[in-house]
LUMKOL-646938 format. One line per field, with one value per residue (C-alpha): x, y, z; chain; residue number from 1; residue in three letters. Coordinates in nm, 4 decimals, padded with zeros to 6 digits. Layout:
REM LUMKOL-646938
x <- X, ...
y <- Y, ...
z <- Z, ...
c <- A, ...
k <- NUM, ...
r <- ALA, ...
***
This chain:
REM LUMKOL-646938
x <- -01.0966, -00.8149, -00.9682, -01.2926, -01.0921, -00.9174, -01.2480, -01.3743, -01.0582, -01.1066, -01.4754, -01.3842, -01.2536, -00.8883, -00.9362, -01.1195, -01.0752, -01.2743, -00.9546, -00.9165, -01.1864, -01.0523, -00.9660, -00.6265, -00.4706, -00.1140, -00.1252, 00.2137, 00.1436, 00.3126, 00.1264, 00.2181, 00.3579, 00.4376, 00.6730, 00.8787, 01.2138, 01.1626, 01.4846, 01.3968, 01.0448, 01.1789, 01.4216, 01.1226, 00.9558, 00.9318, 01.0767, 01.0716, 00.7501, 00.7698, 00.4250, 00.3267, 00.0867, -00.2663, -00.1508, -00.3052, -00.1267, -00.2490, -00.0129, -00.1375, 00.0051, 00.3734, 00.6372, 00.8958, 01.2204, 01.3974, 01.3007, 01.0157, 01.0431, 00.7510, 00.8593, 00.6028, 00.6200, 00.7342, 00.4401, 00.2140, 00.2101, 00.0836, -00.2153, -00.2841, -00.6317, -00.7434, -00.7395, -00.3643, -00.2951, -00.0723, -00.2184, -00.0791, -00.2664, -00.1005, -00.2951, -00.1970, 00.1637, 00.4399, 00.6992, 01.0086, 01.2428, 01.0221, 00.8484, 00.9882, 00.7732, 00.9715, 00.7809, 00.6668, 00.2934, -00.0243, -00.0174, -00.2168, -00.0379, -00.2819, -00.2120, -00.4958, -00.6107, -00.4092, -00.0715, 00.1907, 00.5203, 00.8198, 01.0107, 01.1705, 01.0073, 00.8755, 00.7213, 00.9392, 00.8375, 01.1102, 01.0892, 01.2373, 01.2952, 01.5117, 01.3172, 00.9769, 00.8302, 00.8798, 00.6925, 00.3975, 00.0674, -00.2372, -00.4286, -00.1713, -00.2091, -00.0046, 00.1149, -00.1188, -00.0764, -00.4034, -00.3717, -00.6099, -00.3582, -00.2040, 00.1511, 00.2324, 00.5059, 00.5717, 00.8954, 00.9261, 01.0538, 00.8169, 00.4760, 00.2263, -00.0984, -00.1563, -00.5178, -00.6449, -00.9856, -00.9257, -00.5784, -00.3513, -00.0537, 00.2820, 00.3771, 00.7233, 00.7398, 00.3879, 00.1038, -00.2379, -00.5524, -00.8647, -01.0693, -00.9558, -00.9378, -01.2146, -01.4334, -01.7517, -01.6150, -01.4982, -01.1357, -00.8642, -00.6176, -00.2861, -00.1016, 00.2547, 00.3006, 00.5850, 00.5410, 00.8628, 01.1291, 00.9259, 00.7127, 00.3649, 00.0805, -00.2899, -00.5433, -00.8666, -01.1853, -01.3114, -01.6598, -01.7864, -01.9583, -01.6227, -01.7138, -01.4020, -01.3485, -01.0198, -00.9229, -00.7362
y <- -02.4630, -02.2072, -02.0208, -01.9646, -01.8060, -01.5797, -01.4765, -01.3698, -01.1674, -00.9726, -00.9077, -00.7685, -00.4614, -00.5010, -00.3508, -00.0242, 00.0892, 00.4052, 00.5774, 00.7186, 00.9753, 01.0693, 01.4250, 01.5286, 01.8284, 01.7264, 01.7701, 01.8245, 01.9205, 02.0855, 02.3473, 02.4987, 02.8517, 02.9942, 03.2490, 03.0055, 02.8634, 02.4970, 02.3779, 02.5603, 02.4198, 02.0682, 02.1136, 02.1783, 01.8485, 01.6153, 01.2710, 01.1173, 01.0581, 00.9371, 00.8085, 00.7870, 00.5187, 00.6333, 00.9210, 00.9931, 01.1986, 01.3041, 01.4101, 01.5635, 01.7020, 01.6271, 01.5085, 01.2979, 01.2708, 01.0773, 00.7788, 00.8463, 00.6680, 00.6061, 00.4805, 00.3263, 00.3918, 00.0731, 00.1295, 00.0291, -00.3286, -00.6607, -00.6615, -00.2891, -00.1401, -00.0139, 00.3455, 00.3064, 00.2167, 00.4544, 00.5836, 00.7784, 00.8623, 00.9865, 01.1192, 01.2961, 01.2234, 01.1139, 00.8709, 00.8823, 00.7338, 00.4733, 00.4363, 00.2476, 00.1450, 00.0620, -00.1072, -00.4301, -00.3937, -00.1921, 00.0642, 00.1466, 00.3181, 00.4258, 00.5310, 00.7275, 00.6836, 00.9817, 00.8636, 00.7588, 00.5716, 00.6408, 00.3755, 00.1211, 00.2939, 00.0361, 00.0078, -00.1743, -00.2878, -00.3598, -00.4928, -00.2962, -00.5894, -00.8583, -01.1830, -01.0412, -01.1211, -01.4944, -01.4723, -01.2766, -01.4524, -01.3377, -01.2649, -00.9999, -00.6330, -00.6494, -00.3453, -00.2972, -00.1114, 00.0036, 00.0634, 00.2630, 00.3670, 00.1869, 00.0649, -00.0339, -00.2911, -00.4193, -00.5864, -00.7211, -00.9996, -00.8872, -01.0111, -00.7583, -00.7174, -00.5441, -00.4484, -00.3165, -00.1807, -00.2353, -00.1772, -00.4734, -00.5054, -00.6794, -00.8374, -00.9933, -01.0550, -01.1973, -01.0008, -01.0082, -00.8907, -00.8071, -00.8330, -01.1922, -01.3095, -01.1144, -00.9443, -00.9527, -00.8101, -00.4640, -00.5499, -00.8045, -00.8648, -01.0460, -01.1220, -01.2449, -01.4745, -01.7037, -02.0745, -02.1915, -02.0120, -01.9868, -01.6888, -01.7834, -01.5770, -01.5723, -01.4195, -01.2795, -01.1493, -00.8718, -00.7212, -00.3721, -00.5300, -00.6700, -01.0185, -01.2197, -01.5276, -01.7099, -01.7612, -02.0622
z <- 00.8917, 00.8679, 00.5742, 00.7648, 01.0461, 00.7976, 00.6406, 00.9819, 01.0311, 00.7099, 00.7704, 01.1130, 00.9358, 00.8505, 00.5063, 00.5842, 00.2266, 00.2887, 00.4046, 00.0539, 00.1344, 00.4756, 00.5795, 00.7115, 00.8776, 00.7891, 00.4138, 00.2475, -00.1124, -00.4058, -00.6052, -00.9378, -00.9149, -01.2612, -01.1067, -00.9035, -01.0056, -01.0992, -00.9338, -00.6128, -00.6187, -00.6682, -00.3797, -00.1545, -00.2404, 00.0580, -00.0117, 00.3361, 00.5294, 00.8894, 00.9862, 01.3510, 01.4682, 01.3885, 01.1666, 00.8267, 00.5606, 00.2152, -00.0653, -00.3912, -00.7161, -00.6602, -00.9072, -00.7275, -00.9236, -00.6487, -00.4362, -00.1945, 00.1411, 00.3752, 00.7180, 00.9519, 01.3242, 01.5050, 01.7416, 01.4517, 01.5772, 01.4504, 01.6888, 01.7229, 01.7017, 01.3609, 01.4825, 01.5401, 01.1799, 00.9849, 00.6568, 00.3630, 00.0432, -00.2764, -00.5746, -00.8965, -00.8039, -01.0402, -00.9072, -01.1265, -00.8679, -00.7053, -00.3701, -00.0708, 00.2256, 00.5390, 00.8195, 00.9771, 01.0404, 01.0385, 00.7584, 00.4467, 00.1580, -00.1153, -00.4736, -00.6351, -00.9935, -01.1203, -00.9931, -01.2493, -01.2330, -01.4510, -01.6428, -01.4083, -01.1104, -00.8640, -00.5189, -00.2667, 00.0805, 00.3376, 00.6902, 00.9808, 01.2126, 01.0581, 01.0108, 01.1038, 00.7602, 00.8166, 01.1466, 01.0053, 00.9370, 00.7407, 01.0611, 01.1541, 01.0635, 00.7453, 00.5574, 00.2625, -00.0659, -00.2236, -00.5985, -00.8185, -01.0854, -01.3803, -01.4150, -01.0562, -01.0009, -00.6480, -00.5441, -00.1904, 00.0302, 00.3082, 00.4105, 00.2762, 00.0849, -00.2482, -00.3233, -00.6558, -00.7477, -01.1190, -01.2616, -01.3235, -01.0915, -01.1119, -00.7814, -00.7527, -01.1260, -01.1703, -01.3304, -01.1631, -01.3386, -01.1407, -01.4598, -01.5019, -01.1416, -00.9668, -01.2305, -01.0224, -00.6978, -00.6010, -00.5260, -00.5882, -00.3071, -00.3404, -00.0173, 00.0263, 00.3261, 00.4251, 00.4765, 00.6395, 00.4334, 00.1132, 00.0179, -00.1051, -00.2483, -00.1596, -00.3986, -00.2585, -00.4202, -00.1911, -00.2098, -00.1260, 00.1751, 00.2994, 00.1807, 00.0988, -00.1171, -00.1642, -00.5265, -00.6597
c <- A, A, A, A, A, A, A, A, A, A, A, A, A, A, A, A, A, A, A, A, A, A, A, A, A, A, A, A, A, A, A, A, A, A, A, A, A, A, A, A, A, A, A, A, A, A, A, A, A, A, A, A, A, A, A, A, A, A, A, A, A, A, A, A, A, A, A, A, A, A, A, A, A, A, A, A, A, A, A, A, A, A, A, A, A, A, A, A, A, A, A, A, A, A, A, A, A, A, A, A, A, A, A, A, A, A, A, A, A, A, A, A, A, A, A, A, A, A, A, A, A, A, A, A, A, A, A, A, A, A, A, A, A, A, A, A, A, A, A, A, A, A, A, A, A, A, A, A, A, A, A, A, A, A, A, A, A, A, A, A, A, A, A, A, A, A, A, A, A, A, A, A, A, A, A, A, A, A, A, A, A, A, A, A, A, A, A, A, A, A, A, A, A, A, A, A, A, A, A, A, A, A, A, A, A, A, A, A, A, A, A, A, A, A, A, A
k <- 1, 2, 3, 4, 5, 6, 7, 8, 9, 10, 11, 12, 13, 14, 15, 16, 17, 18, 19, 20, 21, 22, 23, 24, 25, 26, 27, 28, 29, 30, 31, 32, 33, 34, 35, 36, 37, 38, 39, 40, 41, 42, 43, 44, 45, 46, 47, 48, 49, 50, 51, 52, 53, 54, 55, 56, 57, 58, 59, 60, 61, 62, 63, 64, 65, 66, 67, 68, 69, 70, 71, 72, 73, 74, 75, 76, 77, 78, 79, 80, 81, 82, 83, 84, 85, 86, 87, 88, 89, 90, 91, 92, 93, 94, 95, 96, 97, 98, 99, 100, 101, 102, 103, 104, 105, 106, 107, 108, 109, 110, 111, 112, 113, 114, 115, 116, 117, 118, 119, 120, 121, 122, 123, 124, 125, 126, 127, 128, 129, 130, 131, 132, 133, 134, 135, 136, 137, 138, 139, 140, 141, 142, 143, 144, 145, 146, 147, 148, 149, 150, 151, 152, 153, 154, 155, 156, 157, 158, 159, 160, 161, 162, 163, 164, 165, 166, 167, 168, 169, 170, 171, 172, 173, 174, 175, 176, 177, 178, 179, 180, 181, 182, 183, 184, 185, 186, 187, 188, 189, 190, 191, 192, 193, 194, 195, 196, 197, 198, 199, 200, 201, 202, 203, 204, 205, 206, 207, 208, 209, 210, 211, 212, 213, 214, 215, 216
r <- MET, ARG, ARG, ASN, LYS, LEU, LEU, ALA, PHE, PHE, ILE, ALA, GLY, CYS, LEU, LEU, LEU, SER, LEU, CYS, ALA, CYS, ALA, ASN, THR, ASN, ASN, PRO, THR, GLN, THR, ASP, ASP, PRO, GLY, SER, ASN, SER, SER, GLU, ALA, GLN, ALA, GLN, VAL, GLN, TYR, ASP, TYR, GLN, LEU, LYS, ALA, GLY, GLU, THR, VAL, GLU, VAL, TYR, ASP, VAL, THR, PHE, ASP, LYS, MET, VAL, THR, VAL, THR, ILE, ASP, PRO, ASN, SER, THR, ARG, ASP, GLY, ALA, ASN, ASP, LEU, ARG, SER, ASN, ILE, PHE, PHE, ASP, ASN, CYS, THR, PHE, ASN, GLY, GLY, LEU, THR, ILE, VAL, GLY, ASP, TYR, HIS, ALA, MET, VAL, SER, LEU, GLY, ALA, ASP, CYS, THR, PHE, GLY, GLU, ASN, SER, VAL, VAL, THR, CYS, LYS, GLU, VAL, THR, SER, GLY, VAL, ALA, LYS, GLU, THR, VAL, LEU, GLU, ASP, ASN, LEU, ILE, LYS, LEU, PHE, VAL, SER, CYS, GLU, GLY, VAL, THR, VAL, ASP, THR, ALA, SER, ALA, MET, GLY, VAL, ILE, THR, ASP, GLY, PRO, ASP, ILE, VAL, PHE, ASN, GLY, THR, SER, TYR, SER, LYS, ASN, GLU, LEU, ALA, PRO, ASP, THR, ALA, PHE, LEU, GLY, VAL, TYR, SER, ILE, TYR, GLU, ASP, ASP, THR, ILE, THR, TYR, MET, LYS, LEU, ALA, ILE, GLY, GLU, ASP, ASP, SER, VAL, SER, PHE, LEU, ASP
***
Protein backbone atom coordinates (compact mmCIF):
# COMPACT_ATOMS: atom_id res chain seq x y z
CA MET A 1 0.00 0.00 0.00
CA ARG A 2 1.36 3.42 -0.99
CA ARG A 3 0.80 4.97 2.44
CA ASN A 4 2.86 2.26 4.12
CA LYS A 5 5.74 3.08 1.78
CA LEU A 6 5.43 6.75 2.65
CA LEU A 7 5.42 5.99 6.38
CA ALA A 8 8.69 4.10 5.98
CA PHE A 9 10.13 7.08 4.14
CA PHE A 10 9.33 9.49 6.95
CA ILE A 11 10.60 7.18 9.68
CA ALA A 12 13.88 6.88 7.76
CA GLY A 13 14.69 10.39 8.92
CA CYS A 14 13.43 12.94 6.45
CA LEU A 15 12.16 15.21 9.20
CA LEU A 16 15.21 15.53 11.48
CA LEU A 17 13.48 18.25 13.45
CA SER A 18 16.37 18.49 15.89
CA LEU A 19 18.06 20.98 13.56
CA CYS A 20 16.58 23.78 15.65
CA ALA A 21 19.25 23.13 18.30
CA CYS A 22 22.15 22.85 15.88
CA ALA A 23 25.31 24.96 16.10
CA ASN A 24 26.61 27.10 13.26
CA THR A 25 29.73 29.03 12.42
CA ASN A 26 28.02 31.18 9.77
CA ASN A 27 25.73 33.22 11.98
CA PRO A 28 24.60 36.55 10.50
CA THR A 29 22.86 38.43 13.29
CA GLN A 30 21.81 41.94 14.19
CA THR A 31 22.48 43.24 17.68
CA ASP A 32 21.14 46.36 19.32
CA ASP A 33 23.66 49.20 19.55
CA PRO A 34 22.18 52.26 21.31
CA GLY A 35 24.82 54.49 19.74
CA SER A 36 24.29 53.40 16.16
CA ASN A 37 22.22 55.25 13.60
CA SER A 38 19.01 53.25 13.01
CA SER A 39 18.98 53.83 9.24
CA GLU A 40 22.60 52.73 8.96
CA ALA A 41 21.93 49.67 11.10
CA GLN A 42 18.95 48.74 8.94
CA ALA A 43 21.03 49.14 5.79
CA GLN A 44 23.37 46.47 7.13
CA VAL A 45 20.60 43.90 7.53
CA GLN A 46 21.05 40.91 5.23
CA TYR A 47 17.96 40.20 3.13
CA ASP A 48 19.30 37.55 0.75
CA TYR A 49 20.56 34.17 1.94
CA GLN A 50 22.18 31.81 -0.57
CA LEU A 51 22.30 28.36 1.02
CA LYS A 52 24.79 25.79 -0.22
CA ALA A 53 23.95 22.10 -0.08
CA GLY A 54 24.58 20.88 3.46
CA GLU A 55 24.96 24.40 4.88
CA THR A 56 23.27 25.50 8.11
CA VAL A 57 22.69 29.16 8.96
CA GLU A 58 21.17 30.70 12.10
CA VAL A 59 19.72 34.23 12.20
CA TYR A 60 18.67 35.93 15.44
CA ASP A 61 17.25 39.26 16.61
CA VAL A 62 16.72 40.93 13.23
CA THR A 63 13.88 43.17 12.05
CA PHE A 64 13.36 42.73 8.32
CA ASP A 65 11.46 45.64 6.78
CA LYS A 66 11.82 44.30 3.25
CA MET A 67 11.28 40.89 1.68
CA VAL A 68 13.74 38.24 2.85
CA THR A 69 14.78 35.72 0.19
CA VAL A 70 16.27 32.32 0.93
CA THR A 71 17.65 30.59 -2.17
CA ILE A 72 18.45 26.88 -2.06
CA ASP A 73 21.49 25.53 -3.87
CA PRO A 74 20.37 23.52 -6.94
CA ASN A 75 22.72 20.77 -5.72
CA SER A 76 20.23 20.16 -2.90
CA THR A 77 18.56 17.44 -4.95
CA ARG A 78 15.45 15.32 -4.66
CA ASP A 79 17.42 12.21 -3.64
CA GLY A 80 20.38 13.75 -1.82
CA ALA A 81 21.65 12.48 1.52
CA ASN A 82 20.29 14.18 4.63
CA ASP A 83 23.69 15.69 5.40
CA LEU A 84 23.42 17.60 2.11
CA ARG A 85 20.20 19.31 3.10
CA SER A 86 20.30 23.10 3.38
CA ASN A 87 19.09 24.53 6.70
CA ILE A 88 18.28 28.01 7.96
CA PHE A 89 16.85 28.87 11.37
CA PHE A 90 15.33 32.25 12.27
CA ASP A 91 14.41 33.24 15.82
CA ASN A 92 13.32 36.49 17.46
CA CYS A 93 13.07 37.94 13.96
CA THR A 94 10.36 40.26 12.66
CA PHE A 95 9.28 39.87 9.05
CA ASN A 96 7.51 43.02 7.89
CA GLY A 97 8.01 42.39 4.19
CA GLY A 98 7.53 38.65 3.97
CA LEU A 99 9.78 35.65 3.40
CA THR A 100 10.37 33.98 0.03
CA ILE A 101 11.93 30.52 -0.29
CA VAL A 102 13.32 29.77 -3.75
CA GLY A 103 14.27 26.17 -4.44
CA ASP A 104 13.19 22.78 -5.68
CA TYR A 105 14.28 20.26 -3.05
CA HIS A 106 16.03 19.39 0.17
CA ALA A 107 15.90 22.31 2.59
CA MET A 108 14.52 23.04 6.05
CA VAL A 109 13.54 26.62 6.88
CA SER A 110 12.66 27.02 10.57
CA LEU A 111 10.84 29.86 12.33
CA GLY A 112 11.41 29.97 16.09
CA ALA A 113 8.73 30.74 18.65
CA ASP A 114 9.75 34.40 18.97
CA CYS A 115 9.44 35.27 15.29
CA THR A 116 6.64 37.63 14.22
CA PHE A 117 5.08 38.59 10.90
CA GLY A 118 3.74 42.01 10.05
CA GLU A 119 0.32 42.65 8.55
CA ASN A 120 -0.02 41.04 5.11
CA SER A 121 3.45 39.52 5.48
CA VAL A 122 3.47 35.95 4.17
CA VAL A 123 5.83 33.08 3.43
CA THR A 124 6.06 32.18 -0.26
CA CYS A 125 7.78 29.15 -1.75
CA LYS A 126 8.77 29.22 -5.43
CA GLU A 127 10.30 26.56 -7.63
CA VAL A 128 13.57 27.22 -9.48
CA THR A 129 13.04 24.75 -12.29
CA SER A 130 9.82 25.35 -14.19
CA GLY A 131 7.39 22.44 -13.77
CA VAL A 132 9.40 20.60 -11.12
CA ALA A 133 6.60 20.89 -8.54
CA LYS A 134 4.29 18.77 -10.69
CA GLU A 135 6.94 16.05 -10.91
CA THR A 136 7.65 15.98 -7.16
CA VAL A 137 6.27 13.17 -5.01
CA LEU A 138 6.04 12.83 -1.23
CA GLU A 139 8.99 10.43 -1.16
CA ASP A 140 11.25 13.18 -2.54
CA ASN A 141 13.27 15.51 -0.32
CA LEU A 142 10.72 18.31 -0.28
CA ILE A 143 11.45 21.78 1.01
CA LYS A 144 9.98 22.01 4.50
CA LEU A 145 8.97 24.99 6.62
CA PHE A 146 9.04 24.32 10.37
CA VAL A 147 6.82 26.73 12.32
CA SER A 148 6.96 27.44 16.06
CA CYS A 149 5.57 30.99 15.96
CA GLU A 150 2.08 32.40 15.61
CA GLY A 151 0.60 34.16 12.62
CA VAL A 152 2.31 32.34 9.75
CA THR A 153 0.58 32.34 6.37
CA VAL A 154 2.05 30.27 3.53
CA ASP A 155 1.25 30.88 -0.12
CA THR A 156 2.72 28.54 -2.73
CA ALA A 157 2.15 26.66 -5.95
CA SER A 158 5.13 24.41 -5.16
CA ALA A 159 5.32 20.98 -3.61
CA MET A 160 6.44 21.49 -0.01
CA GLY A 161 5.74 20.58 3.60
CA VAL A 162 4.71 22.86 6.46
CA ILE A 163 5.25 21.45 9.96
CA THR A 164 4.01 23.04 13.17
CA ASP A 165 4.69 22.09 16.77
CA GLY A 166 1.66 23.99 18.03
CA PRO A 167 0.71 27.28 16.38
CA ASP A 168 -2.06 27.34 13.80
CA ILE A 169 -0.99 27.93 10.22
CA VAL A 170 -2.72 29.19 7.10
CA PHE A 171 -1.64 27.25 4.03
CA ASN A 172 -2.91 28.44 0.64
CA GLY A 173 -5.96 30.04 2.22
CA THR A 174 -6.91 27.15 4.54
CA SER A 175 -6.33 27.25 8.30
CA TYR A 176 -4.86 24.17 9.98
CA SER A 177 -4.92 23.69 13.74
CA LYS A 178 -2.62 21.18 15.41
CA ASN A 179 -4.81 21.28 18.51
CA GLU A 180 -7.78 20.14 16.44
CA LEU A 181 -6.12 17.79 13.96
CA ALA A 182 -3.23 16.27 15.92
CA PRO A 183 -3.63 17.15 19.63
CA ASP A 184 -1.90 14.01 20.92
CA THR A 185 1.23 14.12 18.76
CA ALA A 186 4.24 16.40 18.75
CA PHE A 187 3.77 17.87 15.28
CA LEU A 188 1.24 18.46 12.54
CA GLY A 189 2.51 18.31 8.97
CA VAL A 190 0.64 19.57 5.92
CA TYR A 191 2.16 18.72 2.54
CA SER A 192 1.21 20.09 -0.87
CA ILE A 193 1.62 17.57 -3.69
CA TYR A 194 0.38 17.59 -7.26
CA GLU A 195 -1.85 14.90 -8.67
CA ASP A 196 -1.88 15.49 -12.42
CA ASP A 197 -2.32 19.27 -12.64
CA THR A 198 -4.16 19.69 -9.34
CA ILE A 199 -2.48 20.52 -6.05
CA THR A 200 -3.64 18.33 -3.16
CA TYR A 201 -2.87 18.40 0.56
CA MET A 202 -1.83 15.59 2.91
CA LYS A 203 -2.15 16.02 6.68
CA LEU A 204 0.16 14.05 8.95
CA ALA A 205 0.30 13.55 12.72
CA ILE A 206 3.99 13.21 13.59
CA GLY A 207 5.30 11.93 16.91
CA GLU A 208 8.50 12.72 18.83
CA ASP A 209 9.65 9.20 17.93
CA ASP A 210 9.17 9.94 14.19
CA SER A 211 5.96 7.92 14.11
CA VAL A 212 3.64 9.17 11.38
CA SER A 213 -0.11 8.80 10.87
CA PHE A 214 -2.08 10.10 7.91
CA LEU A 215 -5.06 12.22 8.85
CA ASP A 216 -8.33 12.34 6.94
